[in-house]
N, C-alpha and C positions, 0 to 999 in steps of 0.2 A: 798293697795293691792300689790304694788310693792315688799315690803319685803317678803310677802308670796310667790310670784312667784319665787323670788330668792331662798328661802328655798326649794320650791318644786323641782326646778331643781338641787339644790345641793344634795338633798336626792335621786333624781330619777336617775340621770345619772352617768355613768362611761363609758369611751371610751378608746380604745386601737388601735394601728396601728403598722405595721412593718416599716412604713416610719418615718422620723423625723418629724419636725414641719409641720402639715397639714394646708394649707391656703385655699384650695378650695376642695369641693367634688362635684360630679355630678352624674346625672342619665340620660341616653338617653331617648328621647321620640319620639313617632311616631304618625301618623295620621291614624285613623280608617276610611277607605274609605266609609263604609256603613253608619256610623252615623256622620262622620266629627268630632268626639271627639278625644282628644289627650290622649295618653296612655303612662304611665311609667310602668316599671317592677321593683318593689322594692324587694330586697332579704331580707327575714325575717325568724326568727326562728332558731332552732337548731335541725337538720341540716338546713342550709340556703335553702330556697325554694322561687322561684320567685312568686310574687303576681302581677297580672295585674290590674292596677288601672287607673281610669279616672282622669286627672288633672283638678282641680277646683281652679281657682285663688281666688274665693270667699269663699272657704271652711275653716272651723274652725280647722279641724284636719284630720288625716288619719282615715278612718273607713273602715271596710271590714266585709264580711260574714265569721265568724270563725267556725260556727257549721256545719262542714262537715268533712268527712274523709280526705279531702285534707289538712286540717290544723293539722299538727303533729309537735309538738315542745316540747323539754324537758325543755326549758327555759321560756315558757309562764307562766305568773302570772296575775290573776285578781287583781285589786286595790279595797280594801274594802271601803265602804261608811263610813262617819263620821271619816275619818282619815285625818291627816294633808295633805297628798298627794291629797286626793279627794277635800278637801276644797280649797287648794291652786291652783288647776287646774282651778278654776273658774267655776266648774261644777254647772249647774242648778239642784237643788235637787228635785227629784220626788219620794222620798223614796229610798229604797234600792232594787237593782236588785236581781233576783232569779236564776241567772246562766243559764237562758234560751237561751242565745246567745253565751256562751263561747264554746271553742272547746270541743268535746266529750271526756269524761274520765278525765277532769280536777279535780283532787282530792282536790286541794287547795281552791276550790270555796265553800263558806259556806252560800249561799243565802243572801249575804250582799254586792254585788258589787256596786261600785260607778256608778251612772247613768249619761249619757251624752245625750244631744239632738243632734241627727245626722240628716243631711239633704242631700237628693239627689239633687245636684245642677242642674241636667238636667231636672228633672220633678217638682222640688220644694217640693217633698214629705218630710215630717218630721216625725221622730219617737222619742219617749221620753224614750226608754229603751235600748239605746246603752250602753253597759257595758264597762267601762274604764278598760284597760288592759295594759300590758307592755311585751315587748319581744325584742330580738336582731334584729337590722336592720343593713345591710351592704351597703355601697356605695363605689364608686371608687374615688381615689384622682386625682388631677390635679395640675401642678406646674405653671400655667399661660401661658405656651406655649404648653405643651403636656398633653394628658390624659393617665392614666394608668389603663385601664379597667380590667387588670388581677389582680391588687392589690385591697385589700379591707380595708376600714376603718370601724371599728365596733363600733356601739353605743349599749351598752349592755342592756340598759333598756329604750327602746323607747315607749312612751305612745301613745295609739291609742284606738279606740272603736270597739267593736264587735257588729254588727248590724244584724237584721233578714234578711232573704233572700228576703222579700218583698221590701226592699229598693233598690234592684238591678235592679228593672224594669226600662227600658229605657236606661240602660248602654250598651256600646259596647259589642259584643260577647266575652265571656271569661273574662270580667272584674269582679273582686270580691269585688270592693269597689271604693273609691275615695280618692285622695291625696289632702288635703287642703293646700293652699299656702297663705292664708291671714295673717294679722298681729296678730292673736290671739296667746296666750301662748302655745297652743298645736299644732298649725300649723307647718308644716315641717320647714319653715325658722327659726322660733324662737327656736324650739327644737334642730335642728342640729347646729345652730350657737352657742347656749349655751353649748351643750354637747361637741362639738369639739373645743370650744373657738375660733370660727371663727368671722370675721367681720360680723356685722348684715346687710348683704346684700345678695341678690340673683339675679340670672339672668335667663331670659326665652327667648328661641328662638324656635318658632314654625315652623316646616318645612312645605313646600308645597308638595303635592303629597305623594309618597311612601318612601321618604327619611327620615333620622333621624335628629332630633334636640336635644336639651338638656335643662335640668334645672340645674343651678349651685347654690351652696350655699357657701358663703364665699367671699374672696377677688377677685375683678376684677384685670386686664381686662380679660374678657371672650373671646373676639376676639380682640387682641391687635391692629390690623391695622385700626380698625373702629373708626371714630370720633363720639362722642355722644353729643347731646344737652341735656338739662335737664329742667324739670318743677317741681314745687312743687306739691306734692300729697295732696289731701284733704282726710283725713281719719276720718270719723265720729266715735263717740264712738260705735255706733251700727247702721247698720251692719258693721262688720269689713272688709270692702272692699276697693278697690283702686279707687279713683275718680280723674279725671283730672279737672283742673280749666280752662274749655273752655269758653272764653269770646266772641268769634264770629266764624263764619265759612265762608270760601271763596270757590268759584268755579272759576277756571282759574283766580285767583287773584281778583275777584270781591266779595265784602262783601255781604252776604245774608241778606235780611230784616227779621231778627229774633229778637224778643224781648229778651234782655239779661236776663230778669227774667225767661224765659223759660229754660235757661241753668244753672241757679244757683242751688246749693245744699243747702237745708234749714237745720235748726238745728235738725229737726226730721229725717233727713236722707232720705228725699224725693227730687226728682229732680236730677240735676247734671248728669255728664257723667262718667260712670264707665267702667272698663275693665273686660272682661269675656273670659274665655277659653271654656265655655260650650254652649254659644250662638254662632251659626255658623256665622251669618251675622248681621251686625250692625242694631239694632232696634232703632228707633227714634220716639218721640212723634209727632203726626200729624203735628203741625205747623212747626216743625223742618224738618221732613221728606219731607213735601210738598215743602219747600223752597229749599232743596237740590235737590229733584227730578226735579222740574221745571227748576232750573238753569242748571242742568246737561244736560237736554234735549235741552235747548236753546243753550248752548255752543257746544254740539255735532252737532247740526244742522249747526252752523257756521263752524265747522270742516268737513262738508259734510259727516257726519256719518248718515246713514239711519235708521230710527226707524222702528221696525217691531212689530207684535202682541205680547202682553204680555205673559209671562210664569210664572205661580204661583210658589212661593209667590212674584215674582218680577213684577213690572209694566213697568219700563223703559227698554225695550229690543231693541237690535240693530242688523243689518245685519253685521256679522263679516267680510264679504268681503269688507266692506267699511271702516274698521278700520285698521289703520297702526300698525306698531310694533316698539317698542323701547326696550332698555335693561331693563327697569322697567315695561315691560308688554305692553298691548295694548295701542295705542296712543289715549287716551280719555282725557276729561277734568280732571285736577287735583283738588283734594279737600284738603283744608287746614283747620285743626282744630287750630285756633289761641288761644294760651294758655295765659301765664302770661302777655305778651305784644305782640305788633305787630311783634317783632323780634323773638319770640319763637313760632314756629308752627310745627305741625306734618303733613307732606305732605303725602297724600294717592295717590299713583300712580295707573296706570291701573291694575297691577298685583293684587292689593288689592281692588280696587274700583269696578271692574266688575268681573263676573264669567261666564264661558261657561256653558250654560244649555242644549244645544244640538248642533248638527253639524250645523255650520254656524250662530249660534245665541249666543250672549252674553248679559248679563243684568247688570244693576246697582245693586250691591250686598248690598242694603239697604232695610229694611223692615219697613212698617208703623206699629208702636206700639199702635196706637189709641190715643184718646184724653188725657187720664189721666193715663199713666203708672207710676209706682213707680219711676223709673229713667227716666230722660228726654231723655237720650241716653245711650245705652249699646254698646260699641265698641266690635264687635264680633271677633272670632278667624280668620276669613278670612282676616279681616283688620289687624290682628296682625302678620300673618305668614310672615316669612322672614324679620321680624323686630327684632332687638336685644333690649331687655328691661332689664334694670338694676335697681333694687329696692333698695334704701337706706332707711332702716327702722329706722335709728337713726335721720337722717335729713329730713325724709319724702320727699324724692326727687325721681323722676323717670328720669333716663337717657335713652334716646331713639335714635335710629339710623335713623328712617324712613326706607324706603326699602333698604335692603342690596344689592339688585340687582344693585342699582346705583353705588355701589363700586365693582361691578363684583364678588360678593360672595353671599352666601346664608346660611341659618341655617344648611343646610346639609353638609357644608364645614368644620365643626369642625373636628379636627383630633382626632379620638378616638383610634388610633393605637399606 
């Protein structure tokens, strides 16, 4: 399939820029306070128009609702079915589309569009009549030290899917689709890296609160002063998501009594620990959740932190007046995800392990996922915010910072001016 992918992108892409050699492009992202989803605004079409999209680290490609008067572009084109481009995209064929989801007035549509299966990562809803399309997309360049938001790098024929309005249910207000960041050939990292001849790497820094973070595509460093550790990613053939090789979990340095088998990812893509930008709080299978929950409460008691009544969906809640403060957030027990070996661990400090649910009350921001969830653990966006993540798609490595607050910085401190 690899030669087909190369042919696909050779035929599909052309790019131009007023800058010299582009090594990195970026798009700012923000947090929607109502849904806790992360949002990017992609500039698309001719003339360029902003599209508000929910970021989905597990998504296969960019999809949006095109059939509205808001989508007006002179450069939009549907991709026909049974063509080299359609086949090479890896599309699952459900027959040919009937132009029911393309922008109104598209004269080039002949009831033969290439169909894609599109998924709403928030609700899990899938549709099988996403119509593969292409149009101009613009992003801003960065030289490793500074960002140039006023400059634009143009990808002339970016592939995406047009989906029906029903797929928008559950998304943040104003969102018209989702931006997929997994390792599939139509996801943003692969498309942009190939189109602009960038290194096959991308970075993600989710901000806390109302500030801005960023998604970067291409060569690091994205935040030069920050030292990163790395772990090898487990990337199953399907689903095309990012999994951590978690071998054990510790709370305040004490290893939890978790059967290692409960943490493993099997050949069918079940189990394991995956990363998510659409799940707000880390979800863990009952045996794993119970071990973390019980150990956290025990260590909190040793630290003289007072437990209070639960607040759904959280169980372990505490009197915030009994919790101290550090530069990495509330002074609560630290949680370590021990990765490839005992020297490689992702430390979850108070800013990421607990959440304020009401005045004077904070809770352990982990949720019981039940006995048999598909993934053993899903690390949610609350645990990822203000952590710099750098994905190397060639070597299947994840470079990570743990909390940037420990280095007296945050995702909101990127210089976009």
